[in-house]
C-alpha positions, 0 to 999 in steps of 0.5 A: 019451121025450126030452121026459120026460128033459128034464123029469126033468132040469129037476126034478132040477136044481131039486131040487139047485140049493139044495144047490149054492148052499149049498155054494158059499156055504159054500165062499166063506165058508171062503175069506174067513174070517179066519185067526184064526177057523180056529185059535181056541183050544179052551176048557179047564176053568177053571184057573190061569196065572202070570207068571214074570219071574225064572228060579228053580230049575226043580224049585222052580218046577214044584213050586210051580205044581203045588201051586197048580193052575197049568197055564199059565206065562207065562215071560219070554223075552229077545231072541235066545233061540236064541243067548242064554246063558240058553237052557239054563235054558229047555231044562231047564224044558221037560221038567219042565213037560211031565212035569207037564202044564204049558204054557209060553208065551213072554212078551214085554212091550216097549211099544216094539214098538208102534213097532218091530214088526219087533223084535217079530217077530224076538223071536218068531221066535227064541223059537219057533225053539227049539221050547220053547214052546206059545204066545206071551203078549203083555204089551204095554200101549199105555196106558203108551206115552208117546204114549197120552195125546196120540195115543191112537187112533194108538197103539191102531191101531199096537198092533192092527197089532202083535197082528195081525202076531205072530198071523199069523206063527205057528201057535201060539196068541197071547194078549194082556193087556187092560186091563179098561177098553178097551171105553171106547176106540174105534178106527175105529168099533170098541171097542178090546177087541173089536178086540184080541180079534179079532186074537189067540187068547185074552186075559187081562183085567187085573182087579186087585182082591182081592174076587170080587164087586161093582161094583169087583171081579174079576168086576165089572171083567171082565164086559164083556171076558168077554162080548166074548170069549164073543161072539167065541168066544175063551178069556179069563182074568181076572187078579190081582196079588200084588205091593206096588203102594204104600201108598195106598188105590187101590194096596192094593185092586189087590193081594193083597200083605199078605194070605195065600195061603189068602185068595187061593185062596178068592177065586179059587175064588169067582170061578170059581164066579161065572163058572160060574154066569153062563156058562150054557154060553156062556162062554169063561172059562178061569180066572185068571192070577196076577201073578206067581211072586215075589209069589205065593210070598211070600204068607204061609200 
């Protein structure tokens, strides 16, 4: 009898061993997984976002956003917002956007934060302490840092550290702007676009062109970064410009300035259609962000 029981016990153990090992491995993976992976932003239907650098009338801003299908606002926030004289404007914006179903992200854009990460953390802490935001949007562009040309890898590494610190300091989503060509820069054996995507919850790719398709177009420039974001399962937007960038041919092709609001809407719709067809269910494409409120509002009908 004892021998039969021992035999039965060994058989049961052998049968359970694979399941026990699998459970142990999964547990270890869960413990060692990066913090960002656990809080990846859910990919919603493609929509519209808009940068807001000014502080316009709240009702007019919300009405404009609603009329143009904007569901995310990137609103510029000063240092020390919690004690700022401008706090009342942000407090009035919150109920208006919530009633309209519009999310608001605190927009920060100091390139000097790359060298002063503590200042960036202080800015973020003050902004988010107000409870007025749904996330953080970082328009910190290392390619305009004065050290970019001479010490590119050092600046890029410091930028990645900044993104990592800000993302880890909050449970709210943190989104970052990327130049479409960052795949051409390598840091520590990794493409810079991939390294940045790994550190934040979502990205906006600055694909400033005024045509939807072709090699030098919104979708053409954004393809590599969108593929990297999809592989990382991170939401990604493309982006367009509406402000005057200058009179030369290179500047003109980067903006919708001088064109109509109807043309902008048509091209953005074409981009959505192209990405929907190309995604085949695997894309994390989230829509298009328009830079910015003043430029968009100034386009002729």
